[in-house]
N, CA, C, O and CB atoms as a CASP TS submission, in Angstrom:
PFRMAT TS
TARGET T0000
AUTHOR 0000-0000-0000
METHOD Language model
MODEL 1
PARENT N/A
ATOM      1  N   MET     1     -17.518  47.623 -39.534  1.00  0.00           N
ATOM      2  CA  MET     1     -18.902  47.957 -39.324  1.00  0.00           C
ATOM      3  C   MET     1     -19.420  47.151 -38.148  1.00  0.00           C
ATOM      4  O   MET     1     -19.088  45.977 -37.982  1.00  0.00           O
ATOM      5  CB  MET     1     -19.735  47.697 -40.591  1.00  0.00           C
ATOM      6  N   GLN     2     -20.240  47.805 -37.333  1.00  0.00           N
ATOM      7  CA  GLN     2     -20.763  47.151 -36.147  1.00  0.00           C
ATOM      8  C   GLN     2     -22.205  47.581 -35.904  1.00  0.00           C
ATOM      9  O   GLN     2     -22.533  48.763 -36.009  1.00  0.00           O
ATOM     10  CB  GLN     2     -19.890  47.470 -34.924  1.00  0.00           C
ATOM     11  N   VAL     3     -23.058  46.625 -35.583  1.00  0.00           N
ATOM     12  CA  VAL     3     -24.451  46.930 -35.269  1.00  0.00           C
ATOM     13  C   VAL     3     -24.509  47.488 -33.854  1.00  0.00           C
ATOM     14  O   VAL     3     -24.083  46.827 -32.906  1.00  0.00           O
ATOM     15  CB  VAL     3     -25.360  45.663 -35.413  1.00  0.00           C
ATOM     16  N   GLN     4     -25.031  48.692 -33.707  1.00  0.00           N
ATOM     17  CA  GLN     4     -25.179  49.333 -32.402  1.00  0.00           C
ATOM     18  C   GLN     4     -26.525  49.000 -31.763  1.00  0.00           C
ATOM     19  O   GLN     4     -26.607  48.808 -30.549  1.00  0.00           O
ATOM     20  CB  GLN     4     -25.027  50.845 -32.537  1.00  0.00           C
ATOM     21  N   ALA     5     -27.577  48.931 -32.574  1.00  0.00           N
ATOM     22  CA  ALA     5     -28.912  48.625 -32.075  1.00  0.00           C
ATOM     23  C   ALA     5     -29.703  47.942 -33.182  1.00  0.00           C
ATOM     24  O   ALA     5     -29.581  48.293 -34.356  1.00  0.00           O
ATOM     25  CB  ALA     5     -29.638  49.911 -31.584  1.00  0.00           C
ATOM     26  N   HIS     6     -30.513  46.964 -32.795  1.00  0.00           N
ATOM     27  CA  HIS     6     -31.333  46.236 -33.764  1.00  0.00           C
ATOM     28  C   HIS     6     -32.760  46.204 -33.233  1.00  0.00           C
ATOM     29  O   HIS     6     -33.067  45.485 -32.283  1.00  0.00           O
ATOM     30  CB  HIS     6     -30.783  44.781 -34.011  1.00  0.00           C
ATOM     31  N   TYR     7     -33.622  46.988 -33.857  1.00  0.00           N
ATOM     32  CA  TYR     7     -35.038  47.037 -33.502  1.00  0.00           C
ATOM     33  C   TYR     7     -35.811  46.309 -34.588  1.00  0.00           C
ATOM     34  O   TYR     7     -35.231  45.918 -35.601  1.00  0.00           O
ATOM     35  CB  TYR     7     -35.545  48.515 -33.335  1.00  0.00           C
ATOM     36  N   GLY     8     -37.072  46.127 -34.399  1.00  0.00           N
ATOM     37  CA  GLY     8     -37.870  45.420 -35.390  1.00  0.00           C
ATOM     38  C   GLY     8     -37.964  46.118 -36.730  1.00  0.00           C
ATOM     39  O   GLY     8     -38.047  45.462 -37.769  1.00  0.00           O
ATOM     40  N   ASN     9     -37.951  47.463 -36.719  1.00  0.00           N
ATOM     41  CA  ASN     9     -38.131  48.194 -37.973  1.00  0.00           C
ATOM     42  C   ASN     9     -36.975  49.117 -38.320  1.00  0.00           C
ATOM     43  O   ASN     9     -37.043  49.835 -39.318  1.00  0.00           O
ATOM     44  CB  ASN     9     -39.386  48.991 -37.908  1.00  0.00           C
ATOM     45  N   THR    10     -35.916  49.116 -37.523  1.00  0.00           N
ATOM     46  CA  THR    10     -34.747  49.959 -37.766  1.00  0.00           C
ATOM     47  C   THR    10     -33.499  49.286 -37.203  1.00  0.00           C
ATOM     48  O   THR    10     -33.550  48.618 -36.170  1.00  0.00           O
ATOM     49  CB  THR    10     -34.938  51.362 -37.136  1.00  0.00           C
ATOM     50  N   VAL    11     -32.382  49.470 -37.896  1.00  0.00           N
ATOM     51  CA  VAL    11     -31.081  49.003 -37.395  1.00  0.00           C
ATOM     52  C   VAL    11     -30.135  50.190 -37.432  1.00  0.00           C
ATOM     53  O   VAL    11     -30.121  50.954 -38.397  1.00  0.00           O
ATOM     54  CB  VAL    11     -30.517  47.792 -38.248  1.00  0.00           C
ATOM     55  N   VAL    12     -29.339  50.344 -36.372  1.00  0.00           N
ATOM     56  CA  VAL    12     -28.345  51.407 -36.317  1.00  0.00           C
ATOM     57  C   VAL    12     -26.966  50.758 -36.389  1.00  0.00           C
ATOM     58  O   VAL    12     -26.633  49.890 -35.582  1.00  0.00           O
ATOM     59  CB  VAL    12     -28.502  52.277 -35.017  1.00  0.00           C
ATOM     60  N   VAL    13     -26.167  51.192 -37.367  1.00  0.00           N
ATOM     61  CA  VAL    13     -24.842  50.629 -37.628  1.00  0.00           C
ATOM     62  C   VAL    13     -23.808  51.744 -37.497  1.00  0.00           C
ATOM     63  O   VAL    13     -24.062  52.879 -37.898  1.00  0.00           O
ATOM     64  CB  VAL    13     -24.774  49.965 -39.046  1.00  0.00           C
ATOM     65  N   GLU    14     -22.640  51.421 -36.935  1.00  0.00           N
ATOM     66  CA  GLU    14     -21.536  52.373 -36.904  1.00  0.00           C
ATOM     67  C   GLU    14     -20.455  51.894 -37.862  1.00  0.00           C
ATOM     68  O   GLU    14     -20.078  50.722 -37.856  1.00  0.00           O
ATOM     69  CB  GLU    14     -20.971  52.537 -35.461  1.00  0.00           C
ATOM     70  N   SER    15     -19.963  52.809 -38.680  1.00  0.00           N
ATOM     71  CA  SER    15     -18.896  52.500 -39.625  1.00  0.00           C
ATOM     72  C   SER    15     -17.930  53.667 -39.672  1.00  0.00           C
ATOM     73  O   SER    15     -18.303  54.766 -40.083  1.00  0.00           O
ATOM     74  CB  SER    15     -19.463  52.195 -41.037  1.00  0.00           C
ATOM     75  N   GLN    16     -16.703  53.444 -39.260  1.00  0.00           N
ATOM     76  CA  GLN    16     -15.646  54.459 -39.291  1.00  0.00           C
ATOM     77  C   GLN    16     -16.092  55.751 -38.612  1.00  0.00           C
ATOM     78  O   GLN    16     -15.870  56.845 -39.133  1.00  0.00           O
ATOM     79  CB  GLN    16     -15.228  54.746 -40.735  1.00  0.00           C
ATOM     80  N   GLY    17     -16.725  55.615 -37.443  1.00  0.00           N
ATOM     81  CA  GLY    17     -17.153  56.775 -36.673  1.00  0.00           C
ATOM     82  C   GLY    17     -18.451  57.411 -37.129  1.00  0.00           C
ATOM     83  O   GLY    17     -18.909  58.374 -36.514  1.00  0.00           O
ATOM     84  N   LYS    18     -19.053  56.901 -38.183  1.00  0.00           N
ATOM     85  CA  LYS    18     -20.320  57.444 -38.680  1.00  0.00           C
ATOM     86  C   LYS    18     -21.464  56.517 -38.299  1.00  0.00           C
ATOM     87  O   LYS    18     -21.303  55.297 -38.276  1.00  0.00           O
ATOM     88  CB  LYS    18     -20.272  57.640 -40.215  1.00  0.00           C
ATOM     89  N   THR    19     -22.622  57.100 -38.001  1.00  0.00           N
ATOM     90  CA  THR    19     -23.814  56.327 -37.689  1.00  0.00           C
ATOM     91  C   THR    19     -24.669  56.211 -38.940  1.00  0.00           C
ATOM     92  O   THR    19     -24.957  57.206 -39.606  1.00  0.00           O
ATOM     93  CB  THR    19     -24.613  56.974 -36.530  1.00  0.00           C
ATOM     94  N   ILE    20     -25.068  54.995 -39.248  1.00  0.00           N
ATOM     95  CA  ILE    20     -25.898  54.714 -40.418  1.00  0.00           C
ATOM     96  C   ILE    20     -27.186  54.081 -39.928  1.00  0.00           C
ATOM     97  O   ILE    20     -27.156  53.112 -39.169  1.00  0.00           O
ATOM     98  CB  ILE    20     -25.161  53.783 -41.442  1.00  0.00           C
ATOM     99  N   ARG    21     -28.302  54.614 -40.353  1.00  0.00           N
ATOM    100  CA  ARG    21     -29.606  54.071 -39.968  1.00  0.00           C
ATOM    101  C   ARG    21     -30.160  53.271 -41.147  1.00  0.00           C
ATOM    102  O   ARG    21     -30.353  53.798 -42.242  1.00  0.00           O
ATOM    103  CB  ARG    21     -30.600  55.215 -39.546  1.00  0.00           C
ATOM    104  N   LEU    22     -30.406  51.994 -40.896  1.00  0.00           N
ATOM    105  CA  LEU    22     -31.010  51.123 -41.899  1.00  0.00           C
ATOM    106  C   LEU    22     -32.509  51.140 -41.656  1.00  0.00           C
ATOM    107  O   LEU    22     -32.962  50.865 -40.545  1.00  0.00           O
ATOM    108  CB  LEU    22     -30.429  49.657 -41.834  1.00  0.00           C
ATOM    109  N   ILE    23     -33.285  51.462 -42.689  1.00  0.00           N
ATOM    110  CA  ILE    23     -34.695  51.769 -42.479  1.00  0.00           C
ATOM    111  C   ILE    23     -35.684  50.761 -43.060  1.00  0.00           C
ATOM    112  O   ILE    23     -36.867  50.790 -42.722  1.00  0.00           O
ATOM    113  CB  ILE    23     -34.982  53.087 -43.050  1.00  0.00           C
ATOM    114  N   GLN    24     -35.212  49.878 -43.923  1.00  0.00           N
ATOM    115  CA  GLN    24     -36.151  48.931 -44.531  1.00  0.00           C
ATOM    116  C   GLN    24     -35.508  47.560 -44.647  1.00  0.00           C
ATOM    117  O   GLN    24     -34.445  47.406 -45.248  1.00  0.00           O
ATOM    118  CB  GLN    24     -36.610  49.424 -45.919  1.00  0.00           C
ATOM    119  N   CYS    25     -36.164  46.569 -44.065  1.00  0.00           N
ATOM    120  CA  CYS    25     -35.704  45.185 -44.199  1.00  0.00           C
ATOM    121  C   CYS    25     -36.282  44.627 -45.493  1.00  0.00           C
ATOM    122  O   CYS    25     -37.499  44.553 -45.663  1.00  0.00           O
ATOM    123  CB  CYS    25     -36.130  44.307 -42.959  1.00  0.00           C
ATOM    124  N   LEU    26     -35.397  44.239 -46.398  1.00  0.00           N
ATOM    125  CA  LEU    26     -35.823  43.732 -47.700  1.00  0.00           C
ATOM    126  C   LEU    26     -36.102  42.237 -47.679  1.00  0.00           C
ATOM    127  O   LEU    26     -36.948  41.744 -48.425  1.00  0.00           O
ATOM    128  CB  LEU    26     -34.773  44.036 -48.740  1.00  0.00           C
ATOM    129  N   LYS    27     -35.371  41.503 -46.800  1.00  0.00           N
ATOM    130  CA  LYS    27     -35.532  40.051 -46.781  1.00  0.00           C
ATOM    131  C   LYS    27     -34.945  39.487 -45.497  1.00  0.00           C
ATOM    132  O   LYS    27     -33.939  39.986 -44.992  1.00  0.00           O
ATOM    133  CB  LYS    27     -34.860  39.406 -48.015  1.00  0.00           C
ATOM    134  N   ARG    28     -35.581  38.439 -44.969  1.00  0.00           N
ATOM    135  CA  ARG    28     -35.067  37.681 -43.824  1.00  0.00           C
ATOM    136  C   ARG    28     -35.110  36.206 -44.203  1.00  0.00           C
ATOM    137  O   ARG    28     -36.083  35.740 -44.795  1.00  0.00           O
ATOM    138  CB  ARG    28     -35.905  37.964 -42.509  1.00  0.00           C
ATOM    139  N   TYR    29     -34.042  35.464 -43.856  1.00  0.00           N
ATOM    140  CA  TYR    29     -34.040  34.037 -44.157  1.00  0.00           C
ATOM    141  C   TYR    29     -32.977  33.324 -43.324  1.00  0.00           C
ATOM    142  O   TYR    29     -32.096  33.960 -42.746  1.00  0.00           O
ATOM    143  CB  TYR    29     -33.796  33.799 -45.662  1.00  0.00           C
ATOM    144  N   ASN    30     -33.072  31.998 -43.271  1.00  0.00           N
ATOM    145  CA  ASN    30     -32.056  31.162 -42.641  1.00  0.00           C
ATOM    146  C   ASN    30     -31.137  30.639 -43.735  1.00  0.00           C
ATOM    147  O   ASN    30     -31.597  30.173 -44.778  1.00  0.00           O
ATOM    148  CB  ASN    30     -32.700  29.985 -41.831  1.00  0.00           C
ATOM    149  N   HIS    31     -29.844  30.721 -43.488  1.00  0.00           N
ATOM    150  CA  HIS    31     -28.846  30.259 -44.452  1.00  0.00           C
ATOM    151  C   HIS    31     -28.119  29.070 -43.835  1.00  0.00           C
ATOM    152  O   HIS    31     -27.549  29.183 -42.750  1.00  0.00           O
ATOM    153  CB  HIS    31     -27.837  31.407 -44.839  1.00  0.00           C
ATOM    154  N   GLN    32     -28.139  27.938 -44.521  1.00  0.00           N
ATOM    155  CA  GLN    32     -27.432  26.753 -44.044  1.00  0.00           C
ATOM    156  C   GLN    32     -26.198  26.528 -44.888  1.00  0.00           C
ATOM    157  O   GLN    32     -26.220  26.703 -46.106  1.00  0.00           O
ATOM    158  CB  GLN    32     -28.343  25.512 -44.075  1.00  0.00           C
ATOM    159  N   PHE    33     -25.095  26.127 -44.213  1.00  0.00           N
ATOM    160  CA  PHE    33     -23.841  25.886 -44.908  1.00  0.00           C
ATOM    161  C   PHE    33     -23.024  24.875 -44.118  1.00  0.00           C
ATOM    162  O   PHE    33     -23.329  24.589 -42.961  1.00  0.00           O
ATOM    163  CB  PHE    33     -23.050  27.204 -45.107  1.00  0.00           C
ATOM    164  N   ILE    34     -21.991  24.339 -44.743  1.00  0.00           N
ATOM    165  CA  ILE    34     -21.094  23.379 -44.112  1.00  0.00           C
ATOM    166  C   ILE    34     -19.815  24.108 -43.704  1.00  0.00           C
ATOM    167  O   ILE    34     -19.199  24.805 -44.509  1.00  0.00           O
ATOM    168  CB  ILE    34     -20.779  22.184 -45.070  1.00  0.00           C
ATOM    169  N   GLN    35     -19.426  23.933 -42.431  1.00  0.00           N
ATOM    170  CA  GLN    35     -18.193  24.544 -41.940  1.00  0.00           C
ATOM    171  C   GLN    35     -17.576  23.602 -40.909  1.00  0.00           C
ATOM    172  O   GLN    35     -18.274  23.100 -40.028  1.00  0.00           O
ATOM    173  CB  GLN    35     -18.462  25.964 -41.322  1.00  0.00           C
ATOM    174  N   ASP    36     -16.287  23.365 -41.017  1.00  0.00           N
ATOM    175  CA  ASP    36     -15.574  22.480 -40.095  1.00  0.00           C
ATOM    176  C   ASP    36     -16.226  21.102 -40.005  1.00  0.00           C
ATOM    177  O   ASP    36     -16.275  20.499 -38.933  1.00  0.00           O
ATOM    178  CB  ASP    36     -15.510  23.109 -38.712  1.00  0.00           C
ATOM    179  N   GLY    37     -16.723  20.616 -41.129  1.00  0.00           N
ATOM    180  CA  GLY    37     -17.309  19.285 -41.190  1.00  0.00           C
ATOM    181  C   GLY    37     -18.719  19.175 -40.648  1.00  0.00           C
ATOM    182  O   GLY    37     -19.276  18.078 -40.606  1.00  0.00           O
ATOM    183  N   GLY    38     -19.306  20.276 -40.235  1.00  0.00           N
ATOM    184  CA  GLY    38     -20.660  20.225 -39.691  1.00  0.00           C
ATOM    185  C   GLY    38     -21.574  21.236 -40.351  1.00  0.00           C
ATOM    186  O   GLY    38     -21.120  22.219 -40.937  1.00  0.00           O
ATOM    187  N   ARG    39     -22.862  20.982 -40.248  1.00  0.00           N
ATOM    188  CA  ARG    39     -23.857  21.879 -40.836  1.00  0.00           C
ATOM    189  C   ARG    39     -24.109  23.034 -39.865  1.00  0.00           C
ATOM    190  O   ARG    39     -24.325  22.813 -38.673  1.00  0.00           O
ATOM    191  CB  ARG    39     -25.190  21.114 -41.157  1.00  0.00           C
ATOM    192  N   LYS    40     -24.080  24.242 -40.370  1.00  0.00           N
ATOM    193  CA  LYS    40     -24.314  25.452 -39.580  1.00  0.00           C
ATOM    194  C   LYS    40     -25.513  26.192 -40.154  1.00  0.00           C
ATOM    195  O   LYS    40     -25.802  26.094 -41.346  1.00  0.00           O
ATOM    196  CB  LYS    40     -23.053  26.369 -39.566  1.00  0.00           C
ATOM    197  N   THR    41     -26.200  26.924 -39.305  1.00  0.00           N
ATOM    198  CA  THR    41     -27.314  27.757 -39.728  1.00  0.00           C
ATOM    199  C   THR    41     -27.123  29.154 -39.168  1.00  0.00           C
ATOM    200  O   THR    41     -26.756  29.317 -38.004  1.00  0.00           O
ATOM    201  CB  THR    41     -28.666  27.158 -39.272  1.00  0.00           C
ATOM    202  N   GLU    42     -27.368  30.153 -39.985  1.00  0.00           N
ATOM    203  CA  GLU    42     -27.308  31.532 -39.525  1.00  0.00           C
ATOM    204  C   GLU    42     -28.561  32.268 -39.976  1.00  0.00           C
ATOM    205  O   GLU    42     -29.147  31.955 -41.013  1.00  0.00           O
ATOM    206  CB  GLU    42     -26.037  32.238 -40.052  1.00  0.00           C
ATOM    207  N   TYR    43     -28.962  33.256 -39.176  1.00  0.00           N
ATOM    208  CA  TYR    43     -30.028  34.172 -39.574  1.00  0.00           C
ATOM    209  C   TYR    43     -29.418  35.223 -40.478  1.00  0.00           C
ATOM    210  O   TYR    43     -28.311  35.696 -40.218  1.00  0.00           O
ATOM    211  CB  TYR    43     -30.725  34.827 -38.333  1.00  0.00           C
ATOM    212  N   VAL    44     -30.111  35.590 -41.519  1.00  0.00           N
ATOM    213  CA  VAL    44     -29.651  36.638 -42.430  1.00  0.00           C
ATOM    214  C   VAL    44     -30.789  37.634 -42.637  1.00  0.00           C
ATOM    215  O   VAL    44     -31.942  37.253 -42.839  1.00  0.00           O
ATOM    216  CB  VAL    44     -29.177  36.036 -43.797  1.00  0.00           C
ATOM    217  N   GLU    45     -30.439  38.909 -42.583  1.00  0.00           N
ATOM    218  CA  GLU    45     -31.381  39.972 -42.903  1.00  0.00           C
ATOM    219  C   GLU    45     -30.710  40.912 -43.894  1.00  0.00           C
ATOM    220  O   GLU    45     -29.538  41.252 -43.731  1.00  0.00           O
ATOM    221  CB  GLU    45     -31.841  40.738 -41.617  1.00  0.00           C
ATOM    222  N   VAL    46     -31.432  41.326 -44.904  1.00  0.00           N
ATOM    223  CA  VAL    46     -30.924  42.257 -45.906  1.00  0.00           C
ATOM    224  C   VAL    46     -31.679  43.571 -45.707  1.00  0.00           C
ATOM    225  O   VAL    46     -32.908  43.608 -45.781  1.00  0.00           O
ATOM    226  CB  VAL    46     -31.102  41.693 -47.383  1.00  0.00           C
ATOM    227  N   TRP    47     -30.930  44.651 -45.452  1.00  0.00           N
ATOM    228  CA  TRP    47     -31.506  45.959 -45.131  1.00  0.00           C
ATOM    229  C   TRP    47     -31.032  47.016 -46.111  1.00  0.00           C
ATOM    230  O   TRP    47     -30.006  46.864 -46.773  1.00  0.00           O
ATOM    231  CB  TRP    47     -31.145  46.370 -43.703  1.00  0.00           C
ATOM    232  N   GLU    48     -31.810  48.099 -46.187  1.00  0.00           N
ATOM    233  CA  GLU    48     -31.481  49.238 -47.043  1.00  0.00           C
ATOM    234  C   GLU    48     -31.434  50.500 -46.185  1.00  0.00           C
ATOM    235  O   GLU    48     -32.238  50.656 -45.266  1.00  0.00           O
ATOM    236  CB  GLU    48     -32.518  49.390 -48.205  1.00  0.00           C
ATOM    237  N   ASP    49     -30.485  51.410 -46.484  1.00  0.00           N
ATOM    238  CA  ASP    49     -30.429  52.686 -45.771  1.00  0.00           C
ATOM    239  C   ASP    49     -31.206  53.754 -46.545  1.00  0.00           C
ATOM    240  O   ASP    49     -31.801  53.460 -47.582  1.00  0.00           O
ATOM    241  CB  ASP    49     -28.958  53.130 -45.561  1.00  0.00           C
ATOM    242  N   VAL    50     -31.201  54.984 -46.044  1.00  0.00           N
ATOM    243  CA  VAL    50     -31.997  56.056 -46.654  1.00  0.00           C
ATOM    244  C   VAL    50     -31.509  56.436 -48.049  1.00  0.00           C
ATOM    245  O   VAL    50     -32.272  56.982 -48.846  1.00  0.00           O
ATOM    246  CB  VAL    50     -31.976  57.280 -45.766  1.00  0.00           C
ATOM    247  N   ILE    51     -30.239  56.150 -48.348  1.00  0.00           N
ATOM    248  CA  ILE    51     -29.659  56.483 -49.656  1.00  0.00           C
ATOM    249  C   ILE    51     -29.915  55.377 -50.678  1.00  0.00           C
ATOM    250  O   ILE    51     -29.848  55.613 -51.884  1.00  0.00           O
ATOM    251  CB  ILE    51     -28.152  56.730 -49.521  1.00  0.00           C
ATOM    252  N   GLY    52     -30.206  54.176 -50.193  1.00  0.00           N
ATOM    253  CA  GLY    52     -30.428  53.053 -51.098  1.00  0.00           C
ATOM    254  C   GLY    52     -29.319  52.022 -51.077  1.00  0.00           C
ATOM    255  O   GLY    52     -29.379  51.049 -51.829  1.00  0.00           O
ATOM    256  N   HIS    53     -28.295  52.206 -50.229  1.00  0.00           N
ATOM    257  CA  HIS    53     -27.258  51.190 -50.085  1.00  0.00           C
ATOM    258  C   HIS    53     -27.841  49.979 -49.372  1.00  0.00           C
ATOM    259  O   HIS    53     -28.695  50.120 -48.497  1.00  0.00           O
ATOM    260  CB  HIS    53     -26.033  51.747 -49.311  1.00  0.00           C
ATOM    261  N   VAL    54     -27.384  48.799 -49.742  1.00  0.00           N
ATOM    262  CA  VAL    54     -27.916  47.555 -49.192  1.00  0.00           C
ATOM    263  C   VAL    54     -26.862  46.907 -48.300  1.00  0.00           C
ATOM    264  O   VAL    54     -25.675  46.888 -48.627  1.00  0.00           O
ATOM    265  CB  VAL    54     -28.349  46.583 -50.327  1.00  0.00           C
ATOM    266  N   TYR    55     -27.319  46.377 -47.164  1.00  0.00           N
ATOM    267  CA  TYR    55     -26.443  45.768 -46.171  1.00  0.00           C
ATOM    268  C   TYR    55     -26.955  44.372 -45.835  1.00  0.00           C
ATOM    269  O   TYR    55     -28.160  44.130 -45.775  1.00  0.00           O
ATOM    270  CB  TYR    55     -26.356  46.645 -44.895  1.00  0.00           C
ATOM    271  N   ARG    56     -26.003  43.454 -45.616  1.00  0.00           N
ATOM    272  CA  ARG    56     -26.345  42.084 -45.208  1.00  0.00           C
ATOM    273  C   ARG    56     -25.932  41.919 -43.754  1.00  0.00           C
ATOM    274  O   ARG    56     -24.759  42.077 -43.414  1.00  0.00           O
ATOM    275  CB  ARG    56     -25.643  41.008 -46.125  1.00  0.00           C
ATOM    276  N   LEU    57     -26.901  41.598 -42.894  1.00  0.00           N
ATOM    277  CA  LEU    57     -26.634  41.306 -41.496  1.00  0.00           C
ATOM    278  C   LEU    57     -26.774  39.811 -41.300  1.00  0.00           C
ATOM    279  O   LEU    57     -27.693  39.198 -41.844  1.00  0.00           O
ATOM    280  CB  LEU    57     -27.591  42.092 -40.552  1.00  0.00           C
ATOM    281  N   SER    58     -25.872  39.211 -40.527  1.00  0.00           N
ATOM    282  CA  SER    58     -25.962  37.777 -40.273  1.00  0.00           C
ATOM    283  C   SER    58     -25.436  37.471 -38.878  1.00  0.00           C
ATOM    284  O   SER    58     -24.610  38.200 -38.329  1.00  0.00           O
ATOM    285  CB  SER    58     -25.178  36.977 -41.338  1.00  0.00           C
ATOM    286  N   ARG    59     -25.935  36.376 -38.320  1.00  0.00           N
ATOM    287  CA  ARG    59     -25.446  35.890 -37.029  1.00  0.00           C
ATOM    288  C   ARG    59     -25.861  34.439 -36.870  1.00  0.00           C
ATOM    289  O   ARG    59     -26.843  34.002 -37.470  1.00  0.00           O
ATOM    290  CB  ARG    59     -25.990  36.757 -35.850  1.00  0.00           C
ATOM    291  N   PRO    60     -25.109  33.683 -36.055  1.00  0.00           N
ATOM    292  CA  PRO    60     -25.528  32.314 -35.762  1.00  0.00           C
ATOM    293  C   PRO    60     -26.871  32.323 -35.036  1.00  0.00           C
ATOM    294  O   PRO    60     -27.283  33.353 -34.505  1.00  0.00           O
ATOM    295  CB  PRO    60     -24.459  31.585 -34.915  1.00  0.00           C
ATOM    296  N   VAL    61     -27.542  31.197 -35.013  1.00  0.00           N
ATOM    297  CA  VAL    61     -28.872  31.128 -34.417  1.00  0.00           C
ATOM    298  C   VAL    61     -28.854  31.255 -32.890  1.00  0.00           C
ATOM    299  O   VAL    61     -29.910  31.465 -32.293  1.00  0.00           O
ATOM    300  CB  VAL    61     -29.531  29.832 -34.806  1.00  0.00           C
ATOM    301  N   GLN    62     -27.700  31.134 -32.243  1.00  0.00           N
ATOM    302  CA  GLN    62     -27.635  31.259 -30.791  1.00  0.00           C
ATOM    303  C   GLN    62     -27.948  32.685 -30.354  1.00  0.00           C
ATOM    304  O   GLN    62     -27.486  33.644 -30.972  1.00  0.00           O
ATOM    305  CB  GLN    62     -26.254  30.840 -30.278  1.00  0.00           C
ATOM    306  N   GLU    63     -28.731  32.821 -29.293  1.00  0.00           N
ATOM    307  CA  GLU    63     -29.048  34.139 -28.745  1.00  0.00           C
ATOM    308  C   GLU    63     -27.796  34.769 -28.146  1.00  0.00           C
ATOM    309  O   GLU    63     -26.916  34.071 -27.641  1.00  0.00           O
ATOM    310  CB  GLU    63     -30.165  34.036 -27.679  1.00  0.00           C
ATOM    311  N   GLY    64     -27.729  36.085 -28.208  1.00  0.00           N
ATOM    312  CA  GLY    64     -26.635  36.819 -27.589  1.00  0.00           C
ATOM    313  C   GLY    64     -25.396  36.977 -28.456  1.00  0.00           C
ATOM    314  O   GLY    64     -24.464  37.683 -28.070  1.00  0.00           O
ATOM    315  N   VAL    65     -25.365  36.341 -29.610  1.00  0.00           N
ATOM    316  CA  VAL    65     -24.228  36.472 -30.519  1.00  0.00           C
ATOM    317  C   VAL    65     -24.417  37.748 -31.348  1.00  0.00           C
ATOM    318  O   VAL    65     -25.494  37.962 -31.904  1.00  0.00           O
ATOM    319  CB  VAL    65     -24.093  35.207 -31.447  1.00  0.00           C
ATOM    320  N   PRO    66     -23.389  38.593 -31.438  1.00  0.00           N
ATOM    321  CA  PRO    66     -23.565  39.850 -32.175  1.00  0.00           C
ATOM    322  C   PRO    66     -23.763  39.643 -33.679  1.00  0.00           C
ATOM    323  O   PRO    66     -23.337  38.639 -34.251  1.00  0.00           O
ATOM    324  CB  PRO    66     -22.367  40.745 -31.947  1.00  0.00           C
ATOM    325  N   TRP    67     -24.417  40.616 -34.292  1.00  0.00           N
ATOM    326  CA  TRP    67     -24.627  40.609 -35.737  1.00  0.00           C
ATOM    327  C   TRP    67     -23.340  40.994 -36.452  1.00  0.00           C
ATOM    328  O   TRP    67     -22.600  41.859 -35.984  1.00  0.00           O
ATOM    329  CB  TRP    67     -25.769  41.568 -36.128  1.00  0.00           C
ATOM    330  N   LEU    68     -23.077  40.357 -37.579  1.00  0.00           N
ATOM    331  CA  LEU    68     -22.037  40.788 -38.514  1.00  0.00           C
ATOM    332  C   LEU    68     -22.735  41.583 -39.605  1.00  0.00           C
ATOM    333  O   LEU    68     -23.839  41.228 -40.018  1.00  0.00           O
ATOM    334  CB  LEU    68     -21.230  39.562 -39.113  1.00  0.00           C
ATOM    335  N   VAL    69     -22.109  42.647 -40.073  1.00  0.00           N
ATOM    336  CA  VAL    69     -22.754  43.469 -41.102  1.00  0.00           C
ATOM    337  C   VAL    69     -21.764  43.772 -42.211  1.00  0.00           C
ATOM    338  O   VAL    69     -20.607  44.105 -41.953  1.00  0.00           O
ATOM    339  CB  VAL    69     -23.307  44.782 -40.498  1.00  0.00           C
ATOM    340  N   HIS    70     -22.227  43.654 -43.441  1.00  0.00           N
ATOM    341  CA  HIS    70     -21.419  43.932 -44.631  1.00  0.00           C
ATOM    342  C   HIS    70     -22.248  44.748 -45.598  1.00  0.00           C
ATOM    343  O   HIS    70     -23.418  44.441 -45.827  1.00  0.00           O
ATOM    344  CB  HIS    70     -20.921  42.620 -45.303  1.00  0.00           C
ATOM    345  N   ARG    71     -21.658  45.781 -46.166  1.00  0.00           N
ATOM    346  CA  ARG    71     -22.358  46.567 -47.176  1.00  0.00           C
ATOM    347  C   ARG    71     -22.182  45.888 -48.517  1.00  0.00           C
ATOM    348  O   ARG    71     -21.073  45.511 -48.895  1.00  0.00           O
ATOM    349  CB  ARG    71     -21.836  48.031 -47.222  1.00  0.00           C
ATOM    350  N   TRP    72     -23.289  45.732 -49.238  1.00  0.00           N
ATOM    351  CA  TRP    72     -23.247  45.186 -50.588  1.00  0.00           C
ATOM    352  C   TRP    72     -23.148  46.321 -51.567  1.00  0.00           C
ATOM    353  O   TRP    72     -23.723  47.388 -51.351  1.00  0.00           O
ATOM    354  CB  TRP    72     -24.481  44.315 -50.884  1.00  0.00           C
ATOM    355  N   ALA    73     -22.426  46.103 -52.640  1.00  0.00           N
ATOM    356  CA  ALA    73     -22.280  47.129 -53.682  1.00  0.00           C
ATOM    357  C   ALA    73     -23.553  47.289 -54.467  1.00  0.00           C
ATOM    358  O   ALA    73     -23.614  48.107 -55.384  1.00  0.00           O
ATOM    359  CB  ALA    73     -21.138  46.785 -54.625  1.00  0.00           C
TER
END
């Protein structure tokens, strides 16, 4: 899964050649964790598509780093 476009009120994701439009952001937060002996922070957004599937988008706080996206069951 890959984020194609991220707007303030919509996210477009491609998965296996299909385009998925995420239409509602349910939650935004900063997630802190320990990795490689240091504290890391990532932005996290939880989105829902038109069918009701929920997706977690995350990326490090640095600008220009692409979003990672995972569908939650």
